[in-house]
N, C-alpha and C positions, 0 to 999 in steps of 0.2 A: 284654463285661460290660454295656456301655451298652445294647445291644439287649435283653439279659435284663431290665434294670431298666425299660426302656420298656415291654416286653411285660407285665411283672408289674403296672406301674402301670395298664395298660389293664384288667386283670382286677380289681384291687382298687378301681377306681373304681365298680364296679357295686354296687348295693344288693341284697342277697338279700331275696327276698320269697316268700310262699307263693303257689303257683299251683295251678290245678285239675289233675286227673289227666291231662287231654288236652294240657296244656302242659308245657314244660320250661324250666328256668332257662337263659337264654342267657348267653354269655360276654361280659361288659361291655355289657349292654343299655343302660345309661345313656348310652353314647357315641352312640346313635342321634340324640339331641337335638343333640349337638355336630355330627354329620355333616350335619344339615340346614343348618347354618350355613356349610358349606364352599362355596367358590366353584365355579361350574360348570366352570371351567377346570381344576380339580384332579380328575383321574380317580381314581375310587374302585374298590375291589374288596372282597371279603369275606375276613375272617379269622375262621373259625368263623361265628358269628351276628352279628359286628360288621363294619361297614363301615369300612375304613381306606384311606388314600391308597395307591395302588399302590407308591409309592416306599418305603413302610414294610413292606409285607407280607413281602418277602424276609428282612429282619432278624428279624421276629417269628417266622416259621416256623423260621428258623435257630436261634433261641433254644430253641424247642420240641425240635427234634431234637438239639441239643447236650445238652439235658437228658436225653433218653431213649436216647441212643446205646448206653450200656452195658447197658440193659435192653430193647433193641429186640425181642428174641424174646418176652420176657414181655409187652410191650405188644401184640404181635400175637396172642399167646395170649388175652389179655383181649378184644381187639377182635373176634376170630373164634370165641370160645368154644372155643379150643384146636385148631381144625381147619385153621389156615392152613398147617400143614406138609403135610397131605394135599392141599390145594389146589395148593400149589407143586409137589409131585411130579406131580400131574395136568397142570398147566400145562406143565411141561418135557416130559412124555411126548407131549403133543399137538404140540409143536414139533419133537421128535425131532432135536435138534442133533447134528451130526456125520454125518448120513445123506448119501448122495451128492447133490451139487448139480448142477443142469443147467449144463453148461459155457457160459460166455459168451465173447464176443470178447476175445482177448488174455489169457485165463485158462488156467492149467495145471491138469490133473487132480490131485486128491489134495491140494490146498492147504488143505483144511478151511474151516470157516465163520469169518467175521469177525463177532463178535457185540458189540453195544454194549448194555450193561445200565445203563439210566439210573435214577438215584435208588437205586442198588444198593449203597450204601456198605458195609453189613456183609458183603456177599458171599454172603448166604444163597441167592439164586437163581443167581448166577454159578457157585458151587461145584457146585450140582446140575446145571447145564447141562454143565459140563466132565466131571463124573462120568458123565453119560449118554453124552456123545460118546465117552468113553474106554472105558467098561465095556459099553455096549450096542452101539455102532456101531464099536468098535475103531478109533477115529479119534484120533490123537494130534497132529493139526495144528490142530484147531479152537481158537480163542483168544477170550478175552473181555476187553473193556475195561470196567471198572466206573467209571462217571462219577457224581459226586454233587456238589451245590453245597456240602455241609456237610463241612468238614474233620474234625470229630469223628466223623462216621459213617464217613468213609474211614479214619480211624485205627483204628477198631474193626474194619473189614474187613481191613486190613493185618495187624492183630494175629491175627485168626482164620485168615488165610491161611497162617500159619506151620505150622499143623497139617495142611495139605493137601499133596498131592504136586505142586501147581502153584506153590508158593511159589518165588520167585526163578527162574521160568522165563519163556520167551517166550509162554506160553499165558495168562498173567494179568497185567493191568496196571491201574493206578488213575489217574484224572485228576479234578481238581477242575474242574467245569464247570457252567454254567447251561444247562439243556436248551432254553431258548428261543432261544439263539444259541451255536453251537459252531463258531467259525471255524477251529479247529485240525483239524476233521474234514472231509476232502474230500467233495465231491459224489459220489454214486453209489459209495460205498466200503464200505458195511455190508450184510451178508447178512441179519442179524436184529437188530431193535431191540426190546428188552424194557423194560418199566417196570412194576414190581409195587408196589402200595400206595404210589405216590409222586405220580402226576399230579394227584391232587385237591388237593395242596398248592401247585401251580404258580400263579404270579400270572396268567400268560396261557397257558391250556391250548391255545388254537388256535395260538398262535405256536410252542409246543412240537411240536404235531402237524405243522405246516408244516416245521419243522426236521427232524423225523423223516423226512418225505418226501424232503427234500433229500439227506440223507446215505445213505439206502438205495439200493442198486443196483436197477435195473429187475428186477422179479420178487422183490425183497426183501420181507420180512414185518415189519409192525408188530404187536406183540403186547403187550397190556396186561391186567393183572389188578388190579382195584380193588374196594373196597367199593362196593356199589350199592344198589338199591331192592328190598326184600323184596316178593315178589309174592303174598303171602297176608295178608289183613287181620289175622287173629287172631295169626299168627306175627309179623307186623310190630309189633303192639302189645306183645307179649311182648319182642321183641328191643329195641325202643326203651326200654322200661322198664329192661331190663338195661343198655343203653348209657348212658342219661342218669343213672340212679340209682346203679348198682353200679360201673361202670367208673371214674369219677372217684374214688369212695371207695376202691376197691381200689388205684388209682394212688397215692393218698395213703399207704395202709398199706404197699404193696409197694415203691414207689419214692420215697416222700416227696415226691411231685409231683402234686398234684391238678390244678393249672392246665393242664399239658400234656395230660393225659388228657381234660380237659373240652374243650379245643380240638379234639382228635382226633375225638371223637364228633360234635362240631358240624360238622367239616369233611366227615364222611361225609354228613350231612344236606344239606349244600349242594352236593354233587357232582351233576352231571346224571344223569338217568335213563338206563337202557340205550339207549333209542331216541334220546334227545337226544345222547348221546355218540357213538353210531354215526353220526349225521348230521354231527357235527363231524369224525370221521375221514374220512368221504366228502368233506366240504368241502375237506379238505387235499389231495385228489387221489387217495386210495386207492380201489381196487376193494374192495368188501365181499363176502367169500365167504359164500354162503348167508344165514342170518339175521344174521350179523355178530357175534353174541355168544352166549355160553353162560353161563346162570345156574348158580351154585354154591350148594348148600344153600339153596334157595328164594329166591335173589337176594340173600343177604347179601353175596355178592361176584359178580363176573361177569368172564369172559374176553372181551376184544374183539380182533379181528384185522382187519388191512387189508393189501392187497397192492399194491405199486407197479407200475403197468402196464409192460409190456415196451417199449411205444413211446408 
């Protein structure tokens, strides 16, 4: 509750003002003056358009996702113009979970994939991967661990899992974890690491990529789908107008929460470009297959992949 109050105080400290059509109202712009007074020893990061101490970002983001947990699908419908469901289906098809894996030393055949779905609290992507493994590849051994830093998101996923055939089985598990450091997950233990619409909210994205590299087996795949940079100027102008003008307003009407939706559209704007994020994945040690990313719907979102080298 304290983190929610702190986060809301950040928002309401901003003074609303009229801006030109090429500009957008940022989230707590007035804090920038305060940020300039911070000491150099206090490391800062962004929370939407606002700079905050790294030590505060986790609780601020946590307050956002606690607020939107029960309306998460509605949120993604608004953020993606309703097509995130098609993107997720495509994402899972490109990964083809449950297909035969190349056998590695000390591994037995037919044990299925070990998948780690990061920031996957509500289970939306995890359920799709298990469905694909079961119904397309006839594999009933593949299992998914859903990891999320937010207990409210995990609670929503657990509730939704009751309606799936994977509830209370060894194929689906949940864990509360920070993607930047997951000591409970052994080195070289995961076949597929997925993160969908989550990594832009991480405090230290490079640390999370380094941790993904550690837990993946040699030959394992890192796969990320995230909102990205639109690659057509006209379409980009229309999409930004929708994002910054309509989405927070609809968030207020639909979910009674304008602030969270304002942050979420700002977080998209602050996320690295496709080329910059590809470079970050490569820096973590991954091999980049082909171009390294696939734009979806003109770059509203993009799928990024990296492969951990065999040696």
